[in-house]
KEPA-787418 format. One record per residue (C-alpha): residue in one letter; x, y, z. Coordinates in steps of 0.5 Angstrom, whole numbers, padded with zeros to 4 digits. Each point is the difference from the previous one (the first is absolute). Example, Ala and Ser with C-alpha at 12.3 -4.5 7.8 and 13.67 -1.06 7.14 Angstrom:
<pt type="A" X="0025" Y="-0009" Z="0016"/>
<pt type="S" X="0002" Y="0007" Z="-0002"/>
REM end
This chain:
<pt type="X" X="0026" Y="-0001" Z="0006"/>
<pt type="X" X="-0003" Y="0007" Z="0000"/>
<pt type="X" X="-0007" Y="0002" Z="0003"/>
<pt type="X" X="-0005" Y="0000" Z="-0006"/>
<pt type="X" X="-0006" Y="0004" Z="0001"/>
<pt type="X" X="-0006" Y="-0004" Z="-0002"/>
<pt type="X" X="-0007" Y="0005" Z="0002"/>
<pt type="X" X="-0003" Y="0004" Z="0006"/>
<pt type="X" X="-0002" Y="-0003" Z="0006"/>
<pt type="X" X="-0006" Y="0004" Z="-0001"/>
<pt type="X" X="-0001" Y="-0004" Z="-0007"/>
<pt type="X" X="-0001" Y="-0007" Z="0005"/>
<pt type="X" X="-0007" Y="-0003" Z="0002"/>
<pt type="X" X="0000" Y="-0004" Z="0006"/>
<pt type="X" X="-0001" Y="-0007" Z="-0001"/>
<pt type="X" X="0001" Y="0000" Z="-0008"/>
<pt type="X" X="0006" Y="0001" Z="-0004"/>
<pt type="X" X="0003" Y="0005" Z="-0005"/>
<pt type="X" X="0003" Y="-0003" Z="-0007"/>
<pt type="X" X="0007" Y="0004" Z="-0002"/>
<pt type="X" X="0005" Y="-0001" Z="-0005"/>
<pt type="X" X="0007" Y="0002" Z="0000"/>
<pt type="X" X="0005" Y="-0001" Z="-0005"/>
<pt type="X" X="-0002" Y="-0008" Z="-0002"/>
<pt type="X" X="-0003" Y="-0001" Z="0008"/>
<pt type="X" X="-0007" Y="-0001" Z="0000"/>
<pt type="X" X="-0002" Y="0001" Z="0008"/>
<pt type="X" X="-0005" Y="0000" Z="0004"/>
<pt type="X" X="0000" Y="0005" Z="0006"/>
<pt type="X" X="-0004" Y="-0002" Z="0006"/>
<pt type="X" X="-0003" Y="0004" Z="0006"/>
<pt type="X" X="-0002" Y="-0005" Z="0006"/>
<pt type="X" X="-0001" Y="0004" Z="0006"/>
<pt type="X" X="0006" Y="0005" Z="0001"/>
<pt type="X" X="0004" Y="-0005" Z="-0004"/>
<pt type="X" X="0002" Y="0001" Z="-0007"/>
<pt type="X" X="0003" Y="-0006" Z="-0004"/>
<pt type="X" X="0002" Y="0000" Z="-0007"/>
<pt type="X" X="0001" Y="-0007" Z="-0004"/>
<pt type="X" X="0000" Y="-0002" Z="-0007"/>
<pt type="X" X="-0008" Y="0000" Z="-0003"/>
<pt type="X" X="0000" Y="-0006" Z="-0004"/>
<pt type="X" X="-0002" Y="-0006" Z="0003"/>
<pt type="X" X="0004" Y="-0006" Z="-0002"/>
<pt type="X" X="-0006" Y="-0005" Z="-0001"/>
<pt type="X" X="-0004" Y="0003" Z="-0005"/>
<pt type="X" X="0004" Y="0008" Z="-0001"/>
<pt type="X" X="-0006" Y="0004" Z="0003"/>
<pt type="X" X="0002" Y="0006" Z="0003"/>
<pt type="X" X="0000" Y="-0001" Z="0008"/>
<pt type="X" X="-0002" Y="0008" Z="0001"/>
<pt type="X" X="-0007" Y="-0001" Z="-0003"/>
<pt type="X" X="-0002" Y="-0005" Z="0005"/>
<pt type="X" X="0000" Y="0002" Z="0007"/>
<pt type="X" X="0003" Y="-0001" Z="0007"/>
<pt type="X" X="-0001" Y="-0005" Z="0005"/>
<pt type="X" X="0003" Y="-0002" Z="0006"/>
<pt type="X" X="0007" Y="0003" Z="-0002"/>
<pt type="X" X="0000" Y="-0003" Z="-0007"/>
<pt type="X" X="-0002" Y="0003" Z="-0007"/>
<pt type="X" X="-0005" Y="-0004" Z="-0002"/>
<pt type="X" X="0000" Y="-0002" Z="-0008"/>
<pt type="X" X="-0006" Y="0002" Z="-0003"/>
<pt type="X" X="0000" Y="-0006" Z="-0005"/>
<pt type="X" X="0001" Y="-0006" Z="0004"/>
<pt type="X" X="0000" Y="0003" Z="0007"/>
<pt type="X" X="0007" Y="-0002" Z="0002"/>
<pt type="X" X="0003" Y="0003" Z="0006"/>
<pt type="X" X="0006" Y="0004" Z="0000"/>
<pt type="X" X="0004" Y="0002" Z="0006"/>
<pt type="X" X="0001" Y="0007" Z="0000"/>
<pt type="X" X="0006" Y="0000" Z="0004"/>
<pt type="X" X="0004" Y="-0006" Z="-0003"/>
<pt type="X" X="-0004" Y="-0001" Z="-0007"/>
<pt type="X" X="-0001" Y="-0008" Z="0001"/>
<pt type="X" X="-0007" Y="-0003" Z="-0002"/>
<pt type="X" X="-0003" Y="-0001" Z="0007"/>
<pt type="X" X="0000" Y="-0008" Z="0001"/>
<pt type="X" X="0004" Y="-0002" Z="-0006"/>
<pt type="X" X="0007" Y="0000" Z="0000"/>
<pt type="X" X="0005" Y="0002" Z="-0005"/>
<pt type="X" X="-0005" Y="0005" Z="-0004"/>
<pt type="X" X="0001" Y="0007" Z="0001"/>
<pt type="X" X="0001" Y="0007" Z="-0003"/>
<pt type="X" X="0006" Y="0005" Z="0002"/>
<pt type="X" X="-0002" Y="0005" Z="0005"/>
<pt type="X" X="0004" Y="0007" Z="0001"/>
<pt type="X" X="0003" Y="0004" Z="0005"/>
<pt type="X" X="-0005" Y="0006" Z="0002"/>
<pt type="X" X="0001" Y="0007" Z="0003"/>
<pt type="X" X="-0004" Y="0006" Z="0000"/>
<pt type="X" X="0003" Y="0007" Z="-0002"/>
<pt type="X" X="-0003" Y="0006" Z="0002"/>
<pt type="X" X="0002" Y="0005" Z="-0006"/>
<pt type="X" X="-0003" Y="0007" Z="-0001"/>
<pt type="X" X="-0006" Y="-0001" Z="0004"/>
<pt type="X" X="-0001" Y="-0007" Z="-0003"/>
<pt type="X" X="0001" Y="-0007" Z="0003"/>
<pt type="X" X="0003" Y="-0004" Z="-0006"/>
<pt type="X" X="0000" Y="-0008" Z="0000"/>
<pt type="X" X="0007" Y="-0002" Z="-0002"/>
<pt type="X" X="0002" Y="-0007" Z="-0001"/>
<pt type="X" X="0007" Y="-0003" Z="-0001"/>
<pt type="X" X="0001" Y="-0004" Z="-0007"/>
<pt type="X" X="0005" Y="-0003" Z="-0003"/>
<pt type="X" X="0004" Y="0003" Z="-0006"/>
<pt type="X" X="-0002" Y="0007" Z="0002"/>
REM end
C-alpha cells in the first residue's frame, strides 16, 4: 500500500478534526498535541462525521451522541466490539510543505 497525501499539516487545528475524501474513503484527520491520527470519518452508531466533533482525552468525540473513539485504535471507549478503522500516518516534507499522508488499502 502506498502513502497517499491527505492535506497539509498547517490545515489541521489542535483538538479538532478535518474531513477528507479520497477515492471512496471518508476520513477524519485529527491533531492531538503533536500526534496526527487518521480514521474513518463515519460513526458506526448513527453515521455522523467524527471530524465534526472534538478531541477529548485521546478520543475523537462524535458530535451527535458523544461516543468516544480512541484515536490510536479506533475502538469505542468502554464498549467492546465497536470501532472504526485507523490508518498509519506520516508527515512528509516536500517543497517546503508538511504533507500529512496515510497508508490506505487499495491504492
